N, C-alpha and C positions, 0 to 999 in steps of 0.2 A: 465497626468499620476502625483501622487505623490510620495512622499519620496519612496526610493527604500526599498523594506522589505527585512528583515534578513531572509533568507531562507535555510533550510537544506534539503537535497533529500538523503534519506537512501536507501541502496544498501545492500538487505542481500545476502551474498556469501556463497556458500557451493561447495567445489571443482569445482570452477569455472577458473581455471590456464589457460585453452585452448581455454576458450569463451569470456574473456574479452575483449573488443575492446578500446585500450586505448587511439585512436585517438578521436572516439567519446566522451567519455567520459572527456576528456580532453577541448574537443570543451563546452560540456555542463558548466564545470565547470567556463568559461570565462564569464558565464551570472554575470552583478554586483550583489553583495547581496548574490550570491547562495554559498553554500558550499556542496558538496559531502560529506556523511559519510558512507561508506563500512563498514559494520559488517561482519566480519569473521567468520563464524559458526562453527569453530572447524574442520576447512576443513582439509583434509588429504594428499593434493597433495599441489601443489606450490603456492595455491592461496595466503599463505601469503605474501611470496618475490616476487608475481607479484604486490601485492596491495601496498607494501612499495614501490618499483620502481615509482608506477603509482603515490603516493602521493609525491615524491619528484619532480616530475615534474609539480606539478599541482600549483606551486606559493602559498601555505597556503591554498588554495581552497578546497583540498582533503584530509580527515582525514580517519583512520582507527581505528575502535573498534574491538578488539580481542576477541572472547569468548573461553575460554578454552577447551570447550565441544560442541557438536551439538545439538540443542535445537530445530531447528525446525522454518522455516521463519517466522511463527507468533512470536515467540518469539524474534528473532534476530530484525524483522524490532520494537516491542515494546519497547526493549532496545535502538536501536538507535533513535527512537522519543523521548522517555524520555531524553536522553541524551540532543537532539539537543534542547528541550524545559528547559532543567536546564540551557543551556549556554545562553540562551535568543533569541532563533529564536521565530519570528513570523507567519511563515508559517512552516509545515515540511510535508513530505510526504514521498511516497515509489515508486520506481521503479526496474523493474525485471533488474536481472545483466545481462541477454542476449539482452537487450535493444530492445524486440519486440516491445516497444512503443518507437520510435525513438527519437533522440533528438529535432529534429523541432517540435515533437507532444508534448513532456514532455514541452516545452517553451510556445507553444500555451498554455497549461492547464494551465500554471503558469499564464498567461497574461489574461486570461478568469477570474480566481477566483481574480486578482487585480481588473479590469472592474466591473466585477458582485458585489463585495462585499459580497459574500457568505462564509458559514462558511467551505463547502466542496466542492471540486471539484473531480470527477471521471470520468476517460475515460471510453469511452463506444464502444465495438468493432460490429458495425452496418453496414453489406454489402450494403450500398447505393450507387445506382449508381455514377460515378465521384470519387469514393475510392476505396482504393486500401487494403481492408481488407484481407490476405491471411492467411485461417483457414484451417486445414483439417476438413472435411465434420463430421466426427465420433465425434469430439472434438467439434465442431459447436452445432450439434442435442443434443448431453449430456451438454452441456451449456446451451443450453436452459430451457431442462428439469430442470437441478440446480438453474437457476436465477426464474423459476417460482416458484418452492418450496422457494425459499431463498426469493422472493418478499410477500408470502403468510406469511411467519413466522414473514417477517420483519413489515407487514401491511404497505409496502411502494412500490409505484411503479418501483422500480428501473430494469432497464434493465440486468445492467452487472456487478455484484457484486465481479466478479473474475479479470477483469481486472487490472494488476498489475503495475496501475499509479494511483494515490490516492494522495490529497493533503489538508492539515486541517489547519486550523487558530487556533494560540493558544487560546483556550477556556478552562475556568473550566470545560465545559463537557468531551472535549478532554482529558483534565487532569485526570479527574477521571476516565473515561474510560481505561484507561491506566494502572491505579495503580496496577492491577492484572495480571499473567498471562492468556492467554486464555485457556480455557477449550478445544477448537478443534486445532488440527494441521494441518488440510487441510481448513477448512472454516473460519479462524480465519477473514477475510475479511468480513462475514456477521455478526460475532461475535462484532466486532469492531463496524460496522453500527448499530446494535441492540444497544448496551451499550450507545451510543451518543442519540439514540432517545428516551431512556428510563430514562436517566441521573444516574451518579453514583456516590457514596462518598458525597451525599448531593449537586452536581451541577444540575442546572438547564437543562433539556433535549433540544436538538436540535429539530425542527420541520421541516415537509417536506420544507418547504420553504429553509430551510439554505443547502440544498442539492440541486447541478446540475451536471447531467452528461452530458458529452460533448461528441459526435460520434468524433470518431478518422479520421483523413484522410488516414491516414497509419498505418500499424499494421502486423507483419510478425509473422507466427508462427514458430519459430526459430529451426532449427535442432539440437536434443540434448537435449532438454527441459525437465526439471524432472517432467514435468506434464505429466503422462502419461493417457492413459484411465483409468487403475486401479486406479492411485491415484483420478482419478476425481470422481470414483466411491466411494472411500474411503471417501471423501469430502461431498459427497449426504449422506452418512451414518452420516458423522459427524453433518449434519444438526439437528439431533435428539437431538444430546448433546449440540447441540446450544440452539435450541429452550427451552431445560429443565434448561439450564442455565440462559436465559434472561428471563423466567418465574418467577425462583426463586429469579430474584435479582427485579423483580416487586413486586412481594409479599413482599418483605423484606424492599422494599422502601415504602409500605402502612401498615407495619406493625405499632402500636402506639406505641409510646415512653414512655417506663416502667418510 
């Protein structure tokens, strides 16, 4: 192993006061070189106070960014990742506030990124024998339809664009991809991957070899998740907007310089 990488894990939060698992996050925050950055996305319950108490227990490894209004998960993630990059993080990423991807799996994804030296590592919920992937049947089948459409739009054989555990190295492609808000509220993961693949802001694009999906050994469909079947359908509709946005960026990047 080389030197410890400065890593910031963004955790977007909206009205999560009743679901945050303090002990699990405090365990994750003990990983060398890792900082947890909770982004309170305009919560209207006691999330802010809960996060303040959690940060006080984190010995400097837990921070909170409070947004004055609710902007949606994608914008919360984008702002958190930008702040992390601005402060010098070498690796940034995000996980869901409900820790459906448990701490041990988050740590394994980060270890895989370090060992493989790739630019992007994404968790994938694949129900293989010997794994414990607990997902409701309807969400699973809707997710497979969504992932197939996303793969076609991206031109990348990605299995699971919507797993809420992804990590990225600080590259010009990532900084370019984060320069503007996402056009999609529900499918921002696909939009982010698409921006990385096409390049943005003059940055060289990433290629398929820069991405690795790691099948998770454990993932739980936590009760109370804000991702309902209706929202998954909205995300599917958002794919149309994402495809349009990515085509527009691709045309703009090919336009001659006046």
